[in-house]
N, C-alpha and C positions, 0 to 999 in steps of 0.2 A: 204746487204739485209737479208741474213740468220742470221747474228749476231743481227740485229735489231729485227727480229722476235723472236729469242731465248730470248733476253733480255726482250721483252714485255711479252712473254709467261711465263717466270720465274717470272716476276713481278706480274702477276696475282696470282701465287702460294704464293709468299711471302706476298703480301698484304692481301690475303683472308684467309690464313691458321690460324692465331691466332683466328680470329673470327669464322671461319667455324668449327674449331676443338672444340671450346667452344660450338658452336651451336649443334654439334653432341652429346656432353656430356649432355647438357640440354635436347635434344631430347630423349636421352636414359632414363633420369629420368622420363620424361613425359610418354614415352611408357610403362615403367615398373609400374609406380604408378598411372597413369591416363589413363585407357584404355576405350574401347567402352562400356564395361559393366558398368563402373562407370558413363559414360555419360548418358546411358539409364536411370539410376535411377533419373537423374536430369532433364529429359525432360517432366515431368508431368506438369499439370497446363494448363493455357490458351494457345490459339494458338499463340498469340503474344509473350508471355513470353517464350514459347518453342523455337520460332525462335531466340529470343535474346540469350538464353542459348546455343542453338546449334551452333550459329555463334561464340560466345565467346569461346566455347570449341574447335571449329574447327581452329581458328586462330593460336594457337601455335603448333598444332599437326603436327608431321613430316611425313605427308603422301602426296605422289605425286598424280597427277590427275588420275593415273590408280589404285593405291592401295586404294584410297579413296572410290571407288565404292563399294567394299564389305562392308566397314564400314557404308556407307550411307544406303545401302540396309538392313543391320542388324538393323539400327535405325528404318527404315520404317517398317520392319517386326515386330519390338517390339512395334509398335503403334504410332510412331512419325508421325506428319502430313506432308503433302507435303511441307508446308512452312518450317518446321524445317529441313526436309531432304534436301531441296534446299539450305537453309542457310548454313548447314554443308558442303554440296557438293561444294559450291562455295568458302567459306572462307578457307577451309582446304588446297586445293592445291595452292591457291593464296599466302598464307603465311605459315610460319612455323618458328620455332626458328632458324633453319639452314639458311633459306633464309633471315630472318631479320638480322641475324648476318653478313652474307656476304654483305648485302646491307649497313650496317653500316661501314663495313671495306672498301668497295670500293667507296661508295657514300656519306658517312657521316651521321650524326645524323638526319637531317631533312628528308631525303628520307627514312631512316629507320623507322621514325615515320609515315610519310605520307602513306607509302605502306600498313601497316596493318590497318590504319584508313580507307583508301579507300576500302580495302577488307571488312572491317566490314560494311561500309555503303552499298556497293554493295550487300552483302549477306543479310542484314536485309531487304532491299528493295525487293530483289528477293523473299525472304521468305514471305513477306507481300503480294506481288503480287500473289504468289501461293495460299495463304489462301483466297484471295478475288476472284480470277478468276478460280482457279483449285483445289478446296479443296478435290475432290474425284477422281482425275485422277490416272490412273495406275491400275495394277492388285492387287487383294487382296491375291492371292496365290503366294508364292515365292519359288524359287529354289536357290541352292547354287551358288554364283557368284565367279568365280576365278579371282584373280588379275593378271595383266600382269607383276607385279613385283614378284620376288621370295620371298615368305614369308613362315615362318614356322607356323604350327598350334599352337594355344595357348595351353600352358601346365599349369596345376594347380600346380605350384611349388612355394616355398617361394620366395619373392622378394629379390633381392640382387644387390649389385653394380656390380657384375660380369655380370649380365644380362644387366645392364645399359651400360657397356662398349661393350658387345657383340652386342647390338643393334646399339648403336651410331657409333662405329668404325668398325662394321662388317656389319650387315644387311642394315642399312641406307646408310652408305658410299658406300657399294657395289651397291645398287640400283641406286644411282645418279652418280656413278663414270664416266660412259661413257658419259652421257649428260653433266656433268661438264667439262670433257675433251673437248668435242665439243664446249662448251661455251667459254672456254679459247682460243682454237684455232681460233674460229670465231672472238673473240674480238681482238686477236693479228693481224689477217689478215686485219680486218677493220682498225686498228690503223696504219698498215704499208702501205696499198695500197690505202685507200680512202683519197682523198685530204681534207684539212681543209675546213669546212663548206660544205662538200659534201652532207649532209643530211638536209640542211636548208629548202629545198623545202617541206619536209615532215611536217613542222610546220604549214602549212596552214590547213584550214578545209578539203580540198580535200586530202592533204597528210595524215592527221589523219585517214581519212576514208580508205586510202590505207593500213595503218598500222593495222587498225582493220580487214580489209578483209584478210590480211595475218596472223594475230594472231589467229583469232577465230577457223579456222579448224586445225591448226597445234598443235602438242604436244610440249609445252615448259615447262620444269621443272622450278619451281620458283627459285631455286638456280642457275641452269646452265644458265638461261636467264639473270641473273644479270650482269655478265661480258660483255656480248654482248650489253646489254642496255647501260652500261657505255661507251663502245667503240663508240657506235653510238652518245652518248651525246658529247663525245670529238670531234666528227666530225660534230657538228652543230645541232644535233637533240635536241629539247628542253626537259627539264625534264618532262613536261606534256605529250608530245608525247611518250617519253620512258615509262611513266607510263601506257599508253594504252597497250603496249606490256607486261609489267610486270603483269597487271591485267587480260587481256583477254586471253593471251596465256595459262597460267596454268589452268584457270577456264574452258576452253572449248577446246575440240578437237573432231574430227568426230567419232573416234572409241568409245569413252566413251559416247558420246551423243546417239549413236545407242543403247548402252547397257542400259543406264539409262532411256530411254524413255519407257521401259517396266514397270518401277516401278512408274514413276510419270506421264506417258502418253506423247503422242506427243505434246499435248497442253502445258504441263508443260515444256518440253524441249524448245519449241519456246519461252515461256515466260522468261525462264532463259537466253536464248541467247539475246533476245531483251533488257532485264534488264542490262546484262553485257555490251552490246554495248553502250546503252544510258548513263549509269552511268560512264563507263570508259571515254567516250567522254566528258561528263560534267566535270568530275574530272580532266581531263587533262588540262582544262583551269584554274581550281582552283589552281592546282599545279604550272602552269606557272605564275599565278598572285602572289602567295605568294613569289615565288623566285624573281619576278621582283619588289617586294615591301618590301625589307628588309631582307628576309631569304638568307643566304649564301649557295651556292651549293659547296660542297667539294668533289672533286674526287681525291682519294689518289694514283691512278696508276702512276701519274707523278713522285711521290717520289720513286717508286719502282726501278727506274733506278739508283738511288744513293745508291750504295752498302755499303757505309760507315756506321758503327754502326748498321748493320742489322743481326748480328749473330743469335739472337733469331728468327727473321723472316726466316732466311735461314734454321735453324733447323726445325722450324714448317713447313716451305714450303717443306722440304725434306720428313717430315712425311706425309704431305698431298699428296705429289707425290706418296709415297709408297702406301697409301690407294687407290689412283686413279688407279695405275697400278694393284693392287690386285683386285680391283672391276672389272676392264675391263677384267682381266684374268678369274675371276670366272664366271662373268655374260655373257660375249661375246665370249671369245676365247676358254675356256675349254670345253663348251658344243659342239662347232664345232669339236674339236679334238676327243671328245668321239663319236660323230656321225661318223666321218671318220674312 
């Protein structure tokens, strides 16, 4: 049993590492060369065009659902509408180059395409609903909002590839290391202890509502939720039901909803939650339909147990393991030792 768990656990590292490490690098480039100040300059124009732009800018940005709050408030403070703020607020944590990369590595190309497309549709609809029903909600005066992730203050220094590596393989990897580790552990436990077809019952309408009820209040990082979603799919959960968790989990959680309601209003928060729930539920059936009618679902974790010809993946897996250990130490363990 222990050997099976370790094989499964290491399999997640070896299958994820090439794509996730590439995602970290691209995320570093985006962070250094496309920041919030750049986005603010392109959010002018009509309400609908600003929603579209904010959503498109948010999809690749490597911000989790806690660190997106200061960025979204900065946009609102700079004059962005509630619609643009909501579009950015939902699309950014639902996807990122790192989560798209790990989705491709574990689930294949179709899911890696459907995931950001679903996030885009959800965000645009949420932004449009805000502009129609809550255009002026929230406070007009703002105060500084601190992120729950450890971030350094922006510095006016020349851009360089050193900063790209420092962010991608330092700040970003440290921020999600603990949650990524939890995702790998949870995925391995599900794979070992849950019987085949153990989650078939969640593919009904009632089961999807249960997944929604569990996903909305919880904090799920887009990258770390991916291995868990794949493990659930291997045990009978449909791709559409898994997509609910991948969309609703990162987009909403109770702590951030409490914070953001000050800036878009309680009505704005309710509208965002309703939109995420309805679009996620609808899109889950769309995803299941396309996979049932010609699209092939590829889950690569089965190949992780075949260790022949995987030297490159073992090397990149070891490097990813080093980054995870480093991140857990810096973000979780080291502060506790300092307090002690």
